[in-house]
C-alpha positions as CSV (number, residue, x, y, z in Angstrom):
1,X,21.2,-25.8,-0.1
2,X,20.9,-25.4,-4.0
3,X,21.3,-22.3,-5.7
4,X,19.2,-22.0,-8.7
5,X,18.8,-17.9,-9.2
6,X,20.6,-16.7,-12.5
7,X,23.4,-14.4,-11.9
8,X,22.8,-10.7,-12.3
9,X,25.7,-8.7,-13.5
10,X,24.0,-5.5,-12.2
11,X,24.5,-6.6,-8.4
12,X,28.1,-7.8,-8.5
13,X,30.8,-6.2,-6.5
14,X,33.7,-5.1,-8.0
15,X,36.8,-6.0,-6.2
16,X,40.6,-5.2,-7.1
17,X,40.8,-8.2,-9.1
18,X,37.1,-8.3,-10.5
19,X,33.6,-8.8,-9.6
20,X,32.2,-10.9,-6.7
21,X,28.4,-11.9,-6.4
22,X,27.1,-11.9,-3.1
23,X,25.0,-14.8,-1.8
24,X,22.5,-14.3,1.0
25,X,20.1,-16.5,2.8
26,X,18.3,-15.5,6.0
27,X,17.2,-17.2,9.4
28,X,14.4,-14.6,10.5
29,X,13.2,-15.2,14.1
30,X,9.6,-14.2,14.7
31,X,8.0,-14.2,18.3
32,X,4.5,-15.7,18.1
33,X,1.7,-13.6,18.9
34,X,0.5,-15.3,22.1
35,X,-0.7,-14.5,25.5
36,X,1.7,-17.4,26.7
37,X,4.7,-19.7,26.3
38,X,5.4,-22.0,24.2
39,X,5.7,-24.9,26.9
40,X,4.1,-23.2,29.9
41,X,1.2,-20.8,31.0
42,X,3.5,-17.9,32.0
43,X,2.7,-14.6,30.6
44,X,4.5,-12.9,27.4
45,X,4.6,-9.3,27.3
46,X,6.9,-6.5,27.0
47,X,7.8,-3.9,30.5
48,X,7.0,-6.6,33.0
49,X,9.8,-6.4,35.8
50,X,12.4,-8.7,35.7
51,X,11.7,-12.4,36.0
52,X,8.3,-11.5,37.3
53,X,6.9,-13.9,34.0
54,X,8.3,-16.9,34.8
55,X,7.1,-20.1,36.0
56,X,8.2,-22.9,37.5
57,X,8.7,-25.0,33.8
58,X,10.7,-22.0,32.7
59,X,12.8,-22.0,35.5
60,X,13.8,-25.5,34.9
61,X,12.6,-26.7,38.5
62,X,13.3,-30.6,39.4
63,X,9.7,-32.8,38.0
64,X,8.4,-29.9,35.9
65,X,7.3,-30.9,32.3
66,X,6.7,-29.1,28.9
67,X,3.1,-28.9,28.0
68,X,2.9,-27.9,24.2
69,X,0.8,-24.5,23.5
70,X,-1.8,-25.2,20.9
71,X,-2.2,-21.5,20.1
72,X,1.6,-21.3,19.3
73,X,0.7,-24.3,16.9
74,X,-2.1,-23.1,15.3
75,X,-0.4,-19.9,14.9
76,X,2.7,-21.6,13.4
77,X,0.5,-23.4,10.6
78,X,-1.1,-20.0,9.9
79,X,2.3,-18.5,9.1
80,X,3.1,-21.6,7.0
81,X,-0.1,-21.7,4.7
82,X,0.8,-17.5,4.3
83,X,3.8,-18.5,3.2
84,X,2.3,-20.8,0.5
85,X,4.3,-23.5,2.1
86,X,4.1,-27.4,2.9
87,X,2.2,-27.9,6.1
88,X,3.8,-31.1,7.6
89,X,1.1,-33.1,9.3
90,X,4.0,-34.7,11.5
91,X,6.4,-33.4,13.0
92,X,8.9,-33.2,16.5
93,X,10.4,-31.3,19.0
94,X,14.2,-32.4,19.8
95,X,16.5,-30.8,22.3
96,X,19.5,-28.8,21.3
97,X,22.1,-29.0,23.6
98,X,24.3,-25.8,24.1
99,X,25.7,-23.8,27.1
100,X,23.1,-21.2,27.5
101,X,23.6,-19.4,30.7
102,X,20.2,-17.7,30.3
103,X,18.0,-21.0,29.7
104,X,17.9,-22.9,33.0
105,X,17.6,-26.4,31.5
106,X,20.8,-26.2,30.0
107,X,19.2,-26.8,26.0
108,X,16.9,-25.4,23.9
109,X,13.8,-27.1,22.9
110,X,13.4,-26.9,19.2
111,X,12.9,-28.8,15.7
112,X,15.4,-30.3,13.8
113,X,14.8,-33.1,11.2
114,X,10.9,-32.8,11.3
115,X,9.9,-29.3,11.0
116,X,5.9,-28.3,11.2
117,X,6.3,-26.2,8.0
118,X,8.2,-27.0,4.7
119,X,9.4,-25.5,1.7
120,X,7.4,-22.5,0.6
121,X,7.8,-18.8,-1.2
122,X,7.7,-15.3,-0.9
123,X,7.2,-13.0,-3.5
124,X,9.0,-9.8,-2.6
125,X,8.6,-6.2,-4.3
126,X,11.8,-3.8,-5.1
127,X,11.6,-0.1,-5.0
128,X,11.4,-0.1,-8.6
129,X,8.1,-2.0,-8.7
130,X,9.6,-5.1,-10.0
131,X,9.5,-8.7,-8.0
132,X,11.3,-11.6,-7.2
133,X,11.0,-14.7,-5.1
134,X,12.8,-16.1,-2.1
135,X,12.0,-19.6,-1.6
136,X,11.6,-20.8,2.5
137,X,13.2,-24.0,3.2
138,X,11.2,-24.5,6.4
139,X,9.5,-22.7,9.4
140,X,10.1,-24.3,13.1
141,X,8.9,-23.7,16.3
142,X,11.4,-23.0,19.0
143,X,11.5,-21.5,22.8
144,X,13.3,-18.1,23.3
145,X,16.3,-17.7,26.0
146,X,16.5,-15.2,28.6
147,X,18.4,-12.2,28.9
148,X,21.8,-11.6,30.3
149,X,22.4,-8.2,32.0
150,X,26.2,-7.3,32.3
151,X,26.1,-3.4,33.1
152,X,24.7,-3.4,36.7
153,X,27.4,-4.8,38.7
154,X,31.1,-4.6,37.7
155,X,31.9,-8.1,39.0
156,X,28.1,-10.0,38.5
157,X,25.8,-10.2,36.0
158,X,22.3,-10.6,36.3
159,X,19.8,-12.9,34.5
160,X,16.0,-12.1,33.6
161,X,14.3,-15.0,32.7
162,X,10.9,-13.4,31.4
163,X,11.5,-14.4,28.0
164,X,12.9,-17.8,28.8
165,X,10.6,-20.2,27.0
166,X,8.8,-17.4,24.7
167,X,7.6,-19.3,21.5
168,X,9.5,-18.1,18.5
169,X,8.7,-19.1,14.6
170,X,12.4,-19.6,12.6
171,X,11.8,-18.6,9.2
172,X,14.7,-20.3,7.0
173,X,15.4,-19.0,3.6
174,X,17.5,-20.4,0.6
175,X,20.1,-18.4,-0.7
176,X,18.1,-16.8,-3.2
177,X,19.2,-12.8,-2.2
178,X,22.1,-11.1,-4.4
179,X,22.2,-7.7,-2.5
180,X,21.6,-5.9,0.4
181,X,18.6,-4.1,-1.1
182,X,17.1,-7.7,-1.5
183,X,17.7,-8.8,1.9
184,X,16.1,-5.8,3.6
185,X,13.1,-5.9,1.3
186,X,12.6,-9.6,2.0
187,X,12.5,-9.1,5.4
188,X,10.1,-6.1,5.2
189,X,7.9,-8.2,2.9
190,X,7.9,-10.9,5.5
191,X,7.0,-8.5,8.6
192,X,4.1,-7.4,6.5
193,X,2.9,-10.9,5.9
194,X,3.4,-12.0,9.5
195,X,1.3,-8.6,10.5
196,X,-1.4,-9.2,8.4
197,X,-1.7,-12.9,9.6
198,X,-1.4,-11.8,13.0
199,X,1.0,-14.4,13.9
200,X,3.7,-11.8,14.9
201,X,3.6,-8.0,16.0
202,X,6.7,-7.5,13.7
203,X,8.2,-5.2,16.4
204,X,11.8,-4.8,15.8
205,X,12.8,-2.5,18.4
206,X,11.5,-4.9,21.1
207,X,13.3,-7.9,19.5
208,X,9.9,-9.5,18.4
209,X,11.4,-10.0,15.2
210,X,15.0,-10.5,14.2
211,X,17.4,-11.8,11.4
212,X,20.4,-13.8,11.0
213,X,22.1,-13.1,8.0
214,X,24.5,-15.5,6.2
215,X,26.9,-13.9,3.5
216,X,29.1,-15.6,1.3
217,X,30.9,-14.4,-1.6
218,X,32.1,-16.2,-5.0
219,X,33.1,-15.5,-8.6
220,X,30.3,-15.5,-10.8
221,X,29.6,-18.9,-12.0
222,X,31.3,-20.4,-9.2
223,X,29.8,-22.6,-6.6
224,X,28.7,-21.4,-2.9
225,X,31.6,-20.0,-1.0
226,X,32.0,-20.4,2.6
227,X,29.2,-18.3,4.5
228,X,29.7,-16.5,8.0
229,X,26.2,-15.6,10.0
230,X,25.5,-12.3,11.4
231,X,23.5,-12.7,14.2
232,X,20.3,-11.0,15.9
233,X,20.0,-7.8,13.6
234,X,16.9,-5.7,14.3
235,X,16.7,-3.0,11.7
236,X,16.5,-2.9,7.8
237,X,19.1,-0.6,7.7
238,X,21.0,-2.5,10.0
239,X,20.8,-5.6,7.8
240,X,21.9,-3.8,4.8
241,X,25.0,-2.4,6.7
242,X,25.9,-5.5,7.9
243,X,26.0,-7.2,4.5
244,X,27.6,-4.6,2.8
245,X,30.6,-4.6,5.3
246,X,30.6,-8.4,5.6
247,X,30.8,-8.7,1.8
248,X,33.5,-6.3,1.8
249,X,35.5,-8.2,4.8
250,X,35.4,-11.5,2.4
251,X,36.4,-10.3,-0.6
252,X,39.4,-8.3,0.6
253,X,40.6,-11.7,2.4
254,X,40.0,-13.8,-0.6
255,X,42.0,-11.4,-3.0
256,X,44.7,-11.3,-0.3
257,X,45.2,-14.9,-1.0
258,X,43.0,-15.7,2.4
259,X,40.6,-17.8,3.1
260,X,37.1,-17.2,4.7
261,X,36.4,-19.3,8.3
262,X,33.1,-20.3,8.6
263,X,31.9,-18.5,11.9
264,X,29.1,-16.7,13.9
265,X,29.8,-12.9,14.0
266,X,28.0,-9.7,15.6
267,X,27.1,-6.5,14.0
268,X,28.4,-3.2,15.8
269,X,26.0,-0.1,14.1
270,X,28.3,2.5,15.8
271,X,31.4,1.2,14.0
272,X,29.3,-0.4,11.1
273,X,31.6,-3.5,11.2
274,X,31.2,-7.2,12.0
275,X,33.4,-8.9,14.9
276,X,33.8,-12.3,15.4
277,X,31.6,-14.0,18.1
278,X,32.6,-17.6,17.9
279,X,33.3,-20.5,15.0
280,X,30.3,-21.6,13.5
281,X,28.8,-24.6,15.0
282,X,27.3,-27.4,12.7
283,X,24.1,-29.6,13.5
284,X,26.3,-32.3,15.1
285,X,27.8,-29.9,17.5
286,X,24.2,-29.6,19.1
287,X,23.5,-33.6,19.4
288,X,20.1,-32.7,18.6
289,X,18.0,-35.9,19.9
290,X,13.9,-36.0,20.0
291,X,12.8,-34.1,23.5
292,X,11.6,-37.2,25.7
293,X,9.2,-35.4,27.3
294,X,7.1,-34.4,24.2
295,X,5.2,-36.4,21.7
296,X,5.4,-36.2,18.1
297,X,3.2,-33.8,17.0
298,X,0.5,-35.1,14.5
299,X,-2.1,-32.5,13.0
300,X,-5.5,-33.3,11.7
301,X,-5.7,-32.4,8.2
302,X,-9.4,-31.0,8.9
303,X,-7.9,-28.8,11.5
304,X,-5.2,-27.8,8.8
305,X,-8.4,-26.8,6.5
306,X,-10.1,-24.6,9.2
307,X,-7.1,-22.3,9.6
308,X,-6.4,-22.2,6.0
309,X,-10.2,-20.9,5.3
310,X,-9.7,-18.2,8.1
311,X,-6.6,-16.7,6.5
312,X,-7.1,-13.1,6.0
313,X,-6.3,-11.3,2.7
314,X,-2.4,-11.3,2.1
315,X,-0.3,-8.7,0.8
316,X,0.2,-10.1,-2.6
317,X,-3.5,-10.8,-3.3
318,X,-4.4,-7.4,-1.6
319,X,-1.7,-5.7,-4.1
320,X,-3.2,-7.1,-7.5
321,X,-6.8,-6.4,-6.1
322,X,-6.0,-2.6,-5.5
323,X,-4.1,-2.4,-8.9
324,X,-7.5,-4.3,-10.7
325,X,-10.3,-3.0,-8.6
326,X,-9.1,0.9,-8.2
327,X,-6.9,1.3,-11.4
328,X,-3.9,2.0,-9.0
329,X,-0.1,1.7,-10.2
330,X,2.1,-1.1,-8.9
331,X,4.2,1.6,-6.7
332,X,0.9,3.0,-5.3
333,X,-0.3,-0.4,-4.3
334,X,3.0,-1.2,-2.8
335,X,2.6,1.6,-0.6
336,X,-0.4,1.4,0.7
337,X,-0.3,-2.7,1.5
338,X,2.9,-2.3,2.9
339,X,0.9,-1.6,6.1
340,X,-2.2,-3.2,7.1
341,X,-3.7,-0.2,8.7
342,X,-3.3,2.1,5.9
343,X,-4.6,-0.3,3.2
344,X,-7.7,-0.3,5.0
345,X,-8.2,3.4,5.6
346,X,-7.4,3.8,1.8
347,X,-9.9,1.3,0.9
348,X,-12.7,2.8,3.5
349,X,-12.0,6.3,1.6
350,X,-11.7,5.0,-2.1
351,X,-15.0,3.3,-2.4
352,X,-17.1,4.9,-4.9
353,X,-15.0,7.8,-5.6
354,X,-11.2,8.7,-7.5
355,X,-9.4,6.2,-6.0
356,X,-6.2,7.2,-7.4
357,X,-6.7,10.7,-6.1
358,X,-7.9,9.0,-2.5
359,X,-4.3,7.4,-2.6
360,X,-2.4,10.6,-3.5
361,X,-4.1,12.2,-0.3
362,X,-3.2,9.0,2.1
363,X,0.3,8.3,0.7
364,X,1.3,12.1,0.4
365,X,-0.2,14.7,2.5
366,X,-1.9,12.4,5.4
367,X,1.2,10.1,5.4
368,X,3.6,13.2,6.0
369,X,1.4,14.7,8.7
370,X,1.5,11.5,10.6
371,X,5.2,11.1,10.2
372,X,5.7,14.6,11.5
373,X,3.5,14.0,14.4
374,X,5.1,10.5,15.1
375,X,1.5,8.9,15.0
376,X,0.3,5.8,13.4
377,X,-2.5,5.8,10.6
378,X,-5.0,4.6,13.5
379,X,-4.1,7.8,15.6
380,X,-4.8,9.9,12.7
381,X,-7.2,13.0,13.8
382,X,-8.6,13.0,10.2
383,X,-11.1,10.0,9.5
384,X,-11.2,8.1,6.5
385,X,-14.6,9.7,5.8
386,X,-13.2,13.2,6.0
387,X,-10.5,12.2,3.4
388,X,-13.4,10.8,1.3
389,X,-15.6,13.9,1.6
390,X,-12.6,16.1,0.8
391,X,-11.9,14.1,-2.5
392,X,-15.8,14.2,-3.5
393,X,-15.8,18.3,-2.8
394,X,-12.7,18.5,-5.7
395,X,-15.0,16.3,-7.7
396,X,-18.0,18.4,-7.5
397,X,-15.9,21.6,-8.0
398,X,-16.8,22.8,-4.7
399,X,-12.9,23.6,-3.8
400,X,-10.0,23.7,-5.8
401,X,-6.6,21.6,-5.3
402,X,-4.9,24.6,-3.6
403,X,-8.0,25.4,-1.3
404,X,-8.4,21.6,-0.6
405,X,-4.9,21.8,1.4
406,X,-6.0,24.5,3.4
407,X,-9.4,22.9,4.0
408,X,-7.5,19.5,5.5
409,X,-5.0,21.8,7.7
410,X,-8.4,23.1,9.4
411,X,-9.5,19.5,9.4
412,X,-6.5,17.9,10.8
413,X,-6.8,20.8,13.6
414,X,-10.2,19.7,14.5
415,X,-12.1,22.1,13.2
416,X,-14.7,19.3,11.9
417,X,-15.6,18.0,8.8
418,X,-14.3,19.1,5.3
419,X,-17.9,20.4,4.1
420,X,-18.3,22.1,7.6
421,X,-14.9,23.6,7.1
422,X,-15.9,24.9,3.8
423,X,-19.0,26.3,4.7
424,X,-17.4,27.9,7.9
425,X,-14.6,29.6,6.5
426,X,-16.3,30.4,3.3
427,X,-14.0,28.5,1.0
428,X,-16.0,27.5,-1.9
429,X,-14.7,28.0,-5.3
430,X,-15.6,30.7,-7.3
431,X,-17.4,29.5,-10.3
432,X,-19.5,32.6,-11.3
433,X,-17.9,33.4,-14.5
434,X,-19.1,37.1,-14.4
435,X,-17.1,37.3,-11.3
436,X,-13.9,36.1,-12.8
437,X,-14.6,37.9,-16.0
438,X,-14.6,41.0,-13.8
439,X,-11.4,40.1,-12.2
440,X,-9.6,39.4,-15.2
441,X,-10.8,42.7,-16.9
442,X,-9.4,44.5,-13.9
443,X,-5.9,43.0,-14.3
444,X,-5.9,43.1,-18.1
445,X,-6.5,46.7,-18.0
446,X,-3.9,47.6,-15.1
447,X,-1.2,45.5,-17.3
448,X,-1.1,46.6,-20.8
449,X,2.6,45.7,-20.9
450,X,2.1,42.3,-19.7
451,X,-1.0,41.8,-22.3
452,X,1.8,42.7,-24.8
453,X,4.4,40.0,-23.6
454,X,1.9,37.4,-23.2
455,X,0.6,37.6,-27.0
456,X,3.9,37.1,-28.3
457,X,4.7,34.3,-25.3
458,X,1.5,32.7,-24.8
459,X,3.3,30.2,-22.2
460,X,3.6,33.7,-20.0
461,X,-0.4,33.4,-19.5
462,X,1.0,32.0,-16.3
463,X,1.5,34.9,-14.9
464,X,-2.2,36.0,-15.3
465,X,-3.7,33.0,-13.6
466,X,-1.8,33.7,-10.6
467,X,-3.0,37.3,-10.6
468,X,-6.8,36.4,-10.8
469,X,-5.8,33.5,-8.1
470,X,-4.7,36.3,-6.0
471,X,-7.4,38.3,-6.5
472,X,-10.0,36.0,-6.2
473,X,-8.0,34.5,-2.8
474,X,-7.6,31.3,-4.4
475,X,-11.1,30.4,-5.1
476,X,-11.6,30.9,-8.8
477,X,-12.2,27.7,-10.5
478,X,-8.5,27.1,-12.6
479,X,-10.0,25.7,-15.4
480,X,-12.6,28.7,-15.9
481,X,-9.7,31.3,-15.0
482,X,-7.4,29.8,-18.0
483,X,-10.5,29.6,-20.7
484,X,-11.7,33.2,-19.8
485,X,-8.0,34.3,-20.2
486,X,-7.0,32.7,-23.1
487,X,-10.3,34.2,-24.8
488,X,-9.9,37.6,-23.4
489,X,-6.3,37.7,-24.5
490,X,-6.8,36.2,-27.7
491,X,-4.1,33.5,-27.3
């Protein structure tokens, strides 16, 4: 694969003998969001008992033939369009021959020379708001294998074929990433895109999204080094840890005069190290050949156009719109669009009011509460209309920022809407200047020493502001308090 990205010295790793550049490419396996498998009508779902979701096709019984699931093809095309990739109107399924103890037919139906999706590109945002592009080499459909279970017996292994035949999309990137942070950011963005499209639920814990990470190192300016593949990494943190360990391992070998063996490795998160699994196979080792039970797949352009017309607004487009329509910063927009449900919640609350203030409430107070309660945003006891109402009360001067947090607390605990809570608990902001002046006069009269001090040091007026707010139960309008205090104190 061609390496076209310029070197970035800030990402180099310093070894004993000088700097090294890490080159990363990922193969992400995404389980297609479908109710049935790629070549059979067996159900797909998490939590079923062992071998409860296995058809005669999945079990490779004699005479059983695969039948392609049209919906899985549609999901792959939709994903390709979401990745701004070339949709190949003609593709082909091949047999990948390998010993699969948990795939009864003894081979995997995949795509090799002619995948359903060709080259594309993903725009990825870093934590600092800067963006970079990762080129997509291909996306192909293939069937998943089952699961081997070794810890139920000291002498036997058990096989659960529920996953066997489940549709996977393998999304292969080009070697465009240069750090573990970039690789994790890429997988996060890819996951977000898939969730927006509805083509994969992105559940890392269930293995519905997992990555094979290809790692190599080189001296700056040299050609690509020998790569090692780290299989089936299923968390953003583990992706970063695996890359960092593997890069260091390779650098140490090369600096000691050794050479890197192309191999497949596994990451052990407990020991935080990679270990050898097997020597890396090449394509010819799998003896690919066209599957004789499946005709070449030919897609009509009209159907592709129909799928394209049904695409939702994608994360990049939504981020740009949030920045343009709502005046949000790149950071705020990025935080919101990373979760489709959170972006929808924000937009429902932001229309017609201070969008920046709404974003602050959604990304700070609300998100903190949801995290503490281990809740998703669609489980929030505070609907978007209540956040909108809270922001309206602030804009109308009915409550102060401090009181708003108290109101939010009561709303979260189910006491009703923000307006209802304000009325019920008497939390309206005091805007009556006469009442505020009375409180200020009493505090000034009782604290002559502080009055003298603030005349010498005007910034000490904050002490008076605090006392007034305390005297009014936090309900006094802060702007009015400051204005009257400065007038009364002559500062």
